N, C-alpha and C positions, 0 to 999 in steps of 0.2 A: 426769314433768312435761310440759306442753305445749311444743311446739317454739318457740312465739312467744307473746307476750302478745296476747290479743284486745282489740279496742276495746270500749268499753261498748255494751251492748244486744245484742239477739238477733243482729243481722247480724254483729257483731264475733265472735260465737262461730264463725262459719264458718272463721275462721283455725285452729280446732282441728285437730289432726293427724288426726282421724277422717275429715276430708274427703279425706285422702290414701287412696285406695282400693287401694293396693298392699299386699299382705300383709306384706312385709318391714318397711314403715314401721309397720304396725299392731303387729307383734310387738316392735318396739323399745320401745314404750311400755306394753306390757301390765303391769298390776299397779302402776303408779305413780300418783301423785296425780292426774295428768292423765287419769284413767280415763274421761272422757267420750267417748273414741274408741270405747268398747265399748258399743254400744247395740243391743239386740234384745230382743224378749220375745214369748213365747207363754205367757201366764199363765192362760189360760182353759181349758187342756186338763184333762180329768178322768181319774181312775183309781180303781179299787177294788182294795184290797190282797188279792188272792186268789192262792193258790199256782199257779205254772205248772209246777213240777216238784218232785219229792220229793228232799230232800237229807237226809243223815245229820243227826241232831239236833245234833251238835257243829258241823257245818259251817254250820247255820242261824244260829249265834251268831258267825260269823266277823266280825271287824272289821279295818279297815285300819291299818297303821302309817303313819308320816309319809311314807314314800317310795313308797307305793302310790298310783297315780293312775288316773283314768278315761280321761283324754285326755293327749296329749303337749303340749297348750297349753291356754289359757283355755277353760273351759266357758261358752259364750255363751248357750245356751238349753237348757231341758229341757221336755218335753211328755209327758204320760202318756196312754195309750189309755183310752177309756171303759170297756173291758171289764176293765181292771185288770191285764192280763197283760204289758204292755210299757211301758217308758220309753224315749223317744228323746232323744238329746242331740246338740247341734251345737257345734263347737269351732273355735277359731282354728287348729287343726291341719289344717283343711280337710276333716274327716271328720264323718260322722254315725254314731252308734253306737246299737244296739238292745240293751236290757237286759231280762232277765226279771224280773218282779215276783211275789212280794216277795223272792225269794232273791238277786237282784242278779247273775245269771249274764250274761256277755257273749254275746249271741246272734250278732250280726253287726256288722261295720264296713263302712259304705257309703262308697265312694270315688268320685271323679269331679269334685267341685268343685276349682277351682284356686286358691281363696282362702278366707279364714275363713268358716265357716258361722255366720251371725249369728242365724238363727231356724229353729225347727222347729215344725210343727203337725200334729196327728193328726186325721183326719176322724172324725166321730161314728159311722161304721159300722165303724171299726177296720180299714179296708181300704186307706186311702191315707195316706201321710206326705208332707208338703211340707217342703222345706228351702230357705232363702234365703241367698245368699252375697254377699260383696264381689266375687265374679267376675262379677256382673251377670246371674246366672241364678237361676231357681227350678227345682228338680228335684222331680218327683213319683215316689214309690216305692210299690210295692205292699207290703202287710203281710199276714202276718208274714215273708214270704220276702225282702224287701228288693230285689226286682227293679226296675230303673229303668224307669219307664213312659214318661216324656217329659221334655224340658228346655224350659223357657220362658225366652226371652231378654228381658232388660231392658237393651238396649244403652246407654241413657243414664244408668243409675243402678244403684248397688249396692242390695241388699235388706237392710233392717235388721230387719224385723218381718213376721210372718205371722199370719193368723187365717182359719179355715175356718167358713163359715156352718153352723149346726147341721143344716140339711137336706142339707149336702154339695154344694150347687150353685154356691157362690161362694167363691173364695179372694181375700182382700185382702192386699196387700203394701204396707208402708210403705217408702219409697225415699229415696235420697240426693239425688234431684232435686226434693225438696220436695213430692212427690205421693204419692197412694195409687192403686194400680192394682187394678182388679177383674177377675178372671179367672173364666171359666166352668169348671165341673168336670162330668164328667171330661175334656172335650176340650181344656181349656187355652187357649181362645180369649180374647184380651183384649177385655173388654166396655167398660170405661170407664177414664178417667184423671181422678182427682179433684184439682183444683188449688185452692190457696187458702193453704196454709202458705207461710211465707217461709224455712224452713230444713228440714233433713232430718227425716224422720218416724221417731221412735224406736220407736213402739209402736202397734199396732192391736188392737182388741178388738171382738167382735160380741156383741150382746145375745142372751140365750137364745131369744127369739122370732124372731131373725134379721132384725129390722126396723130395727135401729140399729147404726151403726158409729161407734166412738169412735177418735180418733187423737191421740196425744200427740207433741208436736214440740219440737225444740230452739229454736223461736221463742217459747217460754214458754207456748204456748197449747194448748188441747184443742179439737178440733172434733167436732161431732156431725153425722153424715150419715145420710140415709134410705137404706134398702136395699129393693129392688134398684136404685132410680132413681139413687142417688148424689147426690141434692140436698143441699146444705148446709143444715142446720137451725139450728145455733147455734155460736158461738165462745165458749168458756169462758176467762176470764182470771182471774188471781189468783196464779198462781205467779210468782216473781221470777227464775227460771232455767229451764233446759231441762227438759222433762217427759220422763222416761226410760221410764215404764211406766204403762199404764192397764189396768184390769180391771173387768168388770161383775159384779155380784153374781148369785147363782143365780136370784133372783126377778126380776132385771132392773130393780130399783128404785134401785140404787145404782151409782155409778161411783167407783172409787178411782184416784188418780193419785199417782205418786211422782216427786220432782224433785231436781235439783241444788241447789235452795234449802233442802234438808234437811227438807222437810215431806212429809207425806201429806195429801191433801185428799179429802174425801168430798163427792160431788155427788149430788143427786137426779136420777132419770131418769123421764120424758124431758125435763123442763123445764130441767135443768142448773143448778138453784139450789145454791149452796155451803152445805153443811150443817155441816161441821166441818173444822178443821185440826189434824192430829196431828203432834207433833214427836218422832220416835223418838230422835234424838240430835242435839244442836245443832251437832256438829262433823262429822257424817257425812251424805253425800249418800244419797238413796234410789234404788237402781238397779232395784228390782223390787217389785211388789205382787201379792198373790193372795188371793182369798177362799176360805174353806173351803166345801165344798158345801152345808152347812146354813146358810150366811150368818151364822154367829155369831162367826166369827173372821176377822181380816184379818192377813196376814203381810206384812212389809216386809223386803226384803234391803238391807243397808247397806254403805257403803264402810269401815266399821270392822270388817268381817269377821263381823258378827253378823246374826241375824234377830230382829225384834221381832214379838211376837204382841199384837194388840189385840182386846178384846171389842167386839162390835157389838150394838146400835146406839150404845152410849154412848161408844165409842172409848177405854175405859180400858186402859192398858197392863197386860198380863198376865205376860209372860215374855220374857227375852232368851235366845236359843239361841246357844250358842257351840260352836266346834269347827273352823270353817274358818280357814285362815291367809291367805286372800285375800278381796277384796271379793266379796259375794254378788251375782251378776249376774242370776240367773234363778230362778224358783220355779214349781212346779206342784203343785196339791193333788189328793188322791185323791177319787174320786167318793163314797166312803162316809164321808168325813170322818175317816179314821183315819191318813192319811199325808200328809206334805209332802216333796217332793223339792227340793233346792237345788243349783244349779250355781255354781261359783266360779272366780275368777281363780287359785286355788291348784291348778287342774286336777282337782279332785275333785268327786264328786257324793255328797251325803249324804241319807239318809232319816230323817225325824223322825216320831214318833207324834203324833197329835192326839187330844184337845186339850191333852195335858200337855206337849208339846214335847220329849219325851225322844228322844235320838238312838237310832235303831234299830241293833242290832249286825249290820249287813249291809255287806259290802265290795263296792263296785262298782269293780272293778279290771281294767285292761287290762295284762296282763303285759308285752306288748311296749313299752308306753309307760312303765312303771315302772322305777325305778332298781334296781340289784342289791341295795341295802339293803332292798328290800321283798320279798325272796325268799319263796316259798311254793309249795305244791304246786298244780298246775293239772291239770284233766282235761277231756276233752270227752265229751259224751253227747247224742245226738240233735241234733247240730249246734251245741250250746251249749258255751261254755267256762266252767268253774267255777273260782274261786279259793278255796282252802281252806287251813287251817293244815297245816304239815308234820305228817305222821303221821296225818292224818285218814283213816279207812277210806273207800275208794272204793266206790261202789255197783256192783252187778253190771252189767256191760255198759259200764262207763266205760273210756275209752282214756286212759292216762296220757300226759301231755305233758312237763312239765318242772318241776323244783323249784328252778331258779335263774332268777330274773327278771333281765334279759329273755331269758335262754336262752344260756348259755355252754358248752353241751356236757354239762350234767349232767341226769340223768333222775330220775324219781320213785323212791321207795324204799319197799318193803313195802306192807302193807295192800291187796293186790290189784294193785299196779302191777307190771308185768313188763318194764320198761325195762332194758336191759343195759348202758347207758353208765355212765361213771364217776359214782359217787355224790358229791355235794357237800354241804356243810353248809348247812342251811336257816336263814334268819333269819326267824322267824315274824312275821307281821303280825297274828296272832290273839292275843287275850287273854281268859282266862276271866273 
């Protein structure tokens, strides 16, 4: 719950605890009904589900048990690389993680932020990852090695959302000081500060042609801006509560917005006319929205822990995706239209097939962050950490790590593992 009751109207929302930019205050409230303190989105990133590494057939079907998690705290943002090989995730545990797609191997954990990572964005050339944090910085990392390139300081504001222009020349950040900042890439120079919102900017999205920027704000409005000039084109009104997420369609003709007023709205671009209002669940707020790459589906992540799929352009509800045990904060769709990734307050990341919405049997697990009840065999190969069921054959060249999560002195057993420490009993997180 929120620490105090806000007054009526957008300005009253500023009393929300999310304005407290200290990570310890943030973590106190995670997962509760006052979930509006968690806002970030990078929903326009794309990915194609192609194999990055070969795994044994049985390991490819691995799925997580309840105690296996991707991060040690809320997963605030997910973004997939256009080449389909990587998924990036940002968390309230202050880290960014890189995962291999489609097998879900943990490639790297990027550290350096000193507060919750609210947003991640991958450049269209698959070479740059941006992460934005409550620590008032943006970090630029090289891909796929995860080397820190530079740190951009935003001393007056925390960073809630990020988007990279398709040509890779501009990074937009939505901030807690009610502004959007435009940065040049790759040098990281601050180009412009866009003012006009009256509360924090939860989400930013850039159109496929790179000429329009949309910003969703806690002041109940959406603003459309021209790029690269930053001129304000139009203010869209119609939501009756904070706008948590905005996303542009692949053809650039539609804008979707999700709000704490429990609706998703569809707007035409570039004129900003309201086309439709969708109500995924009358008792759940909408934390995230994402289009499928073919523009035929819209996904909405909700505070009832589900994802709703809608058909486009008619807006008909298609399916409800269940499996998360916490509200769904972030979504990223794959470029070939076959996969959707979701990040949740339950500290997990799930992969779903499109258009059928079936959960993919892939476990994105960080052994160090998971509880002992999620024990399973892990091994490293070519710098990646794979989480597989106990007893799964290890491929040639694999280095056995541990079969007790998070690592209490037990090693792997059999099937190619050569660890000599005491063997412990595995609690599999894999199910046939």
